N, C-alpha and C positions, 0 to 999 in steps of 0.2 A: 478112800479112807488112811489117814497116816498110818505107817506104821511103828511101832516103838523101835529105838535106834538100836536096841541089840539085835533086831530082827533084820535090820537094813544090813549092820555089821556080817550076823551068821550071812546073809545071801550072798555077798561078796568073800565071806570065805575070812577075813579080818579078826584077831584077836587082839593085837595091840590097839586099844584104845582106851579113853576115860571119858566115861557120860557125864554129859552135864543137863541132868534132867531125864525128861523121856524122847526128846526128840532129837538132841545134841549131841555132839561126843567131839573131842579133840584126839588127831590121830598121832600115834609115837612115832618118833625120827626113824624107829628100828625099821620101820616099813620101807624107806630109802633101801635097806640093804638086801630087798628080797632081789631075787635072781629073776624072775622073770622077765618073758619077753613083752620090750615095749609096745604100746599100742601107737594107735595113729591120730594126729592131733589135728581139730579141726577150728578153725579161726572165726569168730564173727566179728565184723566193724561196721562200719554205715555209711551212709551219704553224709552231706555237711547237716548238723543236728538242726534243727528249728524248735519254735518255742514248746510245740505240741507235739514233740518228741516222736522216734522213729520206732519203738518196740525192738532195739537190740538185745536187752537182756529177756525179753518175752521171746524172741527168736529161738534164743538159744538153749531156754529152758524146752520151749515147745519143739524144738529139735531133737531133743534127747529124751522127749517123752513118745515124738513118733518112733526112734532108734529102736524104742525099746518095744515097741508092738510091732516092728520088723525080727524081732526075736535077735537082737542085736546086744553084745556085752557094753554097754554104754555109760559113760558120767559126765560130768558136766563140772567144770571147775570155772568160779567168777569169785569176784570182788567183794568184799564188805562193806556196808553202806558208811557213807558219813553222817554224821546226826546234822551237818551244815545242811546240804539239800533236803533232808528230810523235813527239817523244819523249817527251810527257805522256798524255794520254789517248786523242786521237784517231787516232794513227797517220797514214799518208799522206796526202793532200789531193788525189790525182789521179784520182778515181773507184773504181771498182771493178768486178769480172766480167769482163764483154765489154766493158764501157763507160770505157774509160779513156785516158788523155793518157800519150803516151813520148815518152822513156825516163822510166820513172815514177820509179825511183830517185835519180837525175839530177834533178829536177825538184824532189823532195821532200826534198833534203838540199841543197848549195851551190847549184845549179844554173847560171850562168853570174856569180855572186859580186853581182849587186845587191842581198841583204840585207847580206853585209857592207859593201858600200858606204855603202849608207845606214845602217849604224851605225856606221862610220867615221867619216863626216860628222857625225852627230849627236855623240858623242864628241870630236870634234875642236873643236865649238862650247862643249860643256863645259869640257872643258881649258882653250881659252883665255878662257873666264868667271874661272874661279879663278886661270890666270895674271895676269891683266889687274888682279885685287884684290888679288896678291901682289906686284906692282910698281907701287906707289903710289896704283892706285883712282883715276884721272886722272878718271873716270866719276859717282866718288861713288856706288858700288853697295853697297846695303845687303846684304850677306852672308847677314842673316837674311830676305830677299825675293829671292833668288833663284827665279825658279821653273821654269828650265829644267832637266830631269833628265838622268841618266845612261841607258843604254841597250845592251840586251844580248839577242839574238835566244835565249833559254832561259827556261822555267820556273823561276824560281828565289826563292821568297818570300823568304829573306833578305836580298833587296837592296831590299826594301820599303821599306826605313828605315835609312840608314847614317849612318857621321859620317867627314867625309873630315878629312885635314890634323891627322892624329893624330900626336902627334911635336914634335920640336925647330920650331926656325922655319923651317927650310930644308923642310921637308916641306909648307909652304903654308897657307892660312888654315885653323884649324878652322871646321868648319860643318856644319850638317846638309844631308841630302841622299838621291838615292834614284833607284832606278832603273825604269823601263818598258820592256817587251819591245818587241822591232824593231817590231812591226806596231801601237803604240801611239805611235811616235815620232811626231812631227809633221812630221817630214822625210818618213816613209814616204805621210803625207797629202799632203804638199807634192808627192813625184813622182807620184802619182795624179792629181793634179788640173792639173799646169803642162801648158803648151800648145806650149812651145818652150823654148829654154835661157834667150831674154831673160826669159819671164815664171819661170821655176824661180828665175834669181837674183834678181826682185823679190821673190818670197815668201818666198826665204832673210834677204834683208836685211830683211825686217817680223819675223821672228820676236821674240817678247816672251820676252825672256832675264829680266828682273826691273825691280826699283825701286830708284831712288835712295834715300837716308838721307830727303829731304824728298818722296818717293814720286811720281816722275816714273818712266813707265815707259821701259826702257832694253831694244833690239833688238838685231840678233845685225849688224846695218849700221854700228853705234856702234862694235863690235868689229874692223870691217874684216874679219871672217871670211867675207864671203859667198864671194869670189871663188876660196877655197880649199875651200871646201864643193862649189860646183859642180864643181871639178876631179875631184872624188872621184867626182862623182855622172854623167860625161859619158857613160860608156858605158852607167849602169843606168838612165838615161832611154830609152834605145833598147830598143824591146820586143821580146820573147823569142818566137823563133816554132819550135813544135815539130809534133805530128798527134796524132791520135786512133789507137785501135786500128784502127780501120777508113780509117786515110788521109784524115781532115777536116784543113784547116790550123788549128791551133789557136794563139791569142795569147796568152802566158801573161806576166801583167805586173803589179807591185807588190802588195802585199798586206796592205793596212789592213783589223783584225778590223771585224765587224760590230756588235761591242757596245758597243768603245770607240775607236772610230774611225768612218769612214763605210762603210768595207764594200765597195769595190767595185776592179776592175781599172782600168788607166788610162785617162784621157780619150784620151792619142794613140794607144793600143791599139786603144781604139773606133773612133777617126777613121780610125786607118789599116784595120781590120778593114772598116768599113762602104765604103770604095774598092775594098776589093778583090773583097767577097763581095755579091750580091744581097740575103743574109739571115746577119746576124751573131746568134749566142747569147750571153748574157754572164749574169751570176748578183749576186746582190747580197747579203751575210752574214747568215746568220742567218733569222728570220721575216721579216714583210713591217711589223713593227711597228718593225724595228730597220734591217736594210741597204736593204730596198725603201723605208721613210719618206726615207730620207736618200738614196736614189738618185733619188726624185722632187726631193724638197725642194733638193738641192745639188747634184748630182751634175748632172740635164739641165740646172739653170739656168747652172751654168758652162760647161757645153757646148755649149748651145745647141742638145740634141741631144733629139728624139722621140723616145718607147717605145711601138712599133707594135704590140705584143703583150706579156703577161703568163701565167706559168705558175706556177701555186701548186703544189707538191710537197707530197704527204702520205702517209702508211702507215698502213694499220690497224693498225699494232702501236702507233705513235704515237696514233690517237687513242684506243684503249684504255688508254694511260698517262694521259692528261689524261681519260679516264671514269674513272680510279680503279681498273684492272685490279690484283691482287696479280701476275698471269703473265701478262705479254703472249704469250707462244709460244702460249698455251692461248684456243679460244673464247671471249668474253666478248660475248656480245649487248648485255648492259645499259651493261656501259662503254662500247660502241663506241655506242649511243646518246645516252649523256651527252657523249662525247670529240668528237661530231660538233660542239659548240657552237666549238669551237676551231677549226676549220675554217670557220664561218659566220663566225667574225669576220674573218681572215684575207680572205675574199671580200668582206666589208665594206670592210676596208679598203682594198683594192685599189680596189673599187666608188670609194671616196671621191675617189680619183684620177680619176675620169674614162676608168674602164678595165674590161672585162667580162674576168676573167680566166677561161685554162683550167686545172682540175684534172689536175693526173697523179698517178693515184694508182698509186703502185710499188709493186709486187708481191713479196710475200714467198712463201717457198715453204711456210710456215706459214699463211696467208691461206685460209680455207675460200670453198668457194662460197657459203654463206648467208651469210657477213660481206659477200662482194664485191657480192652483190645487192643487201643491204640499202643499203649505201652508192651503189649507181647508182641505186635505186630514191630514195633520198632526196634525192639531185644531181638527179633529173629532176623529181622533184615542185618543188623550185624554180628550176628552169629555168636551172640552173648547168650549164656547158660541162664536160664530163668526160671522160677518157681512160683506161682501165686499162693502164700502160705495163709493160713486161720488159725492160727494156734493160741489168740486170744480167746477168739468165742470159742472155739471146740477144742481145745486141748491137745493131745496127740494126734488126732485124726484128723486134724485140720492143716498136718506137717507132715504126711506120708508122702507125696509127691517130692516136696523139700529133701525131704531124708534119702529117697532114694537119688536123685540128683546129687547130691552131696555125694556119697558112696561112691557113685560111678564116679566121680572125677577126684576122688584120692589118689595123690600120687606121689611119689618121692622127687620132690624138686627141690633143685638146685637154685638156692637165694641168692638174686642179684643185689647186692649191698649198694646202697647211695653215696656212701664214702669209704674209702681205706680207711684203715686204722691208723695206718701211717701219714696221712693227712695232716697238716696242721689243722684247729680248730677254727679259723678264720676260713680255711677250705672245705671243711664239713660243714660248717654253717650255710655259704655259699652255695655248696652243690644241694643241700635239703630246700632250701626256699627257691632256686631255678628252677630244680629237678623235678621236686614234691609240689610246689606253692605254683610253679610256675612265674616264679618273680621276674618280672625284668632286671634288678638290681637290688642290692642288698647296701644300705646305709649304716656306717657304725657310728654313734654317738661318741663325744669325747672318755667318757665313764668307760663304755665299753673299751676302746681302745688301750686306755689305761689298765683295765683287767686284762686284755691279750697279751700286754707287756706282761703282765707278772705269770699269765700259763706259759708263754715262753721262756722266761726267766727259771720257772720255778719245776720245769719238764711236765707240765701238765698235757701236754697235747696228743698224748696217748689215748687220752679218755674220751667216753660218747659223748655228742651233743645230744641233748635234752631239750627240747624247743618249748618254750612256754608263749603261748599264744590262744587268742581269741579262737573258739570253736565253733562259732558261729558263721566263718568266713574261710574260704580256704588260704584267703590272704592275713594279713595283721590286722586288716580294719575289720570289724564287725557287720559293717554296713553294705562290704560289696557283696554280694549274695551271688546263688548261683554260681557260675563258672569265670570270675573276673579273668584279665587281662592286661598287661604293660603298667603291670604296680611294682614299687619299690616297697621292697622290707626292711623297716627302721629297729636296728637294735638297740635299744634304751639302755639298757645294762647286762653286765653276764654274771651270774652266780656260778662258784666253783664248789661244786660237791663232791668233796675228793674220798667221802667214805662209800656213796654207791658209784663213785667213779664216773660221774656227770658233769660236762659243762653246761648248765643252764643259760640260754641266752632270753632275756626278756624282751619280748616282741611288741611295739602296739602300745596301749593302755592295760594287758591283762594283771590283773591283781591273784597275789596269793592270799589275801584274805578277802573272802568275799563278804556281801551283806545282804543284808534279809530284804525281801522286795516290800513293797506297800503295805499290801495283804499277806503277810506270811504262811506257809501250810501250816504254820503251829497253831493259829488258829483254830482248825480243824480238827486238831486232836485232842482227843478227852479219852475220861473211861467211864464204866458204867458202874451200876454199882456191887455187882462182883470182879470187879478189879479187871475187867476183859480193855484192851484197850481198842478204841474205836476212831475212825477218822484218817488212820495213816495208809495212804494209798499210793 
């Protein structure tokens, strides 16, 4: 049974919060000043995703529930769901079965309005760019070199390329434009990385919006847009807090995707969580080649936080998928054997950062005992720590063994980074591609080469690299499953996100504006006669 949010806050001895109904609250940033000792940070990642899903969020929530059953002072910190996947392919993003965060329907939809605030701030800047050009263009912005897009939190492929200003002179400047989904907005990344309101404003000011006719960069601060954007984001910067299905406090804040952004919840949320709890469980988007790599190379550097334990979530069905199974619901030992290579690659990636992971085998009711024994035997042979988890069906009770093994493997790890911040951007890209993805070589398009020259000219080489690539493969080709070798990575274009201090190489055919599938999840969502939301799972 859910507790009133006031009870949850009393349980963790927090008074600085603002209630949003019975079960949701926002935490005051005053909590950042709390001098209590910091807890231990546990990071959840996964093998390469498959269409059936691996249950990473469910495992994070279930692990929290299990640790509470072991009498640990634990909380979780995860990302806010985007409406695009909720109405598209994925459905809700609040866990599943007996391991969920609640109230899941509110969290999955508008929640406390953070996503609308971020989208509005983003579109305000877009409007101010066009307005400045229309009213005389004092900054000499080249309309054909505006790089800041428009934004909406919905999968809509028709917005990938648009023309604005079509009409008479009063409709504005005729120019090409495009939309990105809110999770891919630079402002979403900025919100996830900002340390306080001062840092937020400084990052907003430094957003690159385009170039002048003579090639000089123009920033949001040049338009005097920073203050108004920050005003829209005042409440959104405060982390949200709810609870799990077993009353574990859950901080849910910001939602950058792991394939087209850096894929973590907010630094502020983690800071507060580590002050409130002895153990804080968080997650990074998609597999260890995406959100985890970015968490380690970007998030830990910006936050100055350590990662004390890592869990890699895997399912037998996913391993069979990577092994070429035609029907992952059926027993297929040959496919399972082949697919284990994908798990080993993700173990290798985590170890490359100086951390020994714990594998969580997320059970499914179609798993056979022979298959489970095979996986156990193989992991034992390689001295890989693992646990079979059933938090979907059993809640915290199904994750007790996993929780014990994670606690046993809490360490003060010395992180080994993939690249040095002093490396130039080309070198950073190549190091990620070769050392994390195991690519043979990296090819740069002519457009990417032009942007590298701009990066060198305007001293952006000290930025991080935030790769945008498919989540479906360790390569940039979604069809290369399992553990591909001898492939090249192609950098088709490079975006400069100077507010978040990211350089974003766009690999392969990855899209920053997804499209809805033939049968979107939205078709299954409804409300009953009492206004209860149904079909959102």
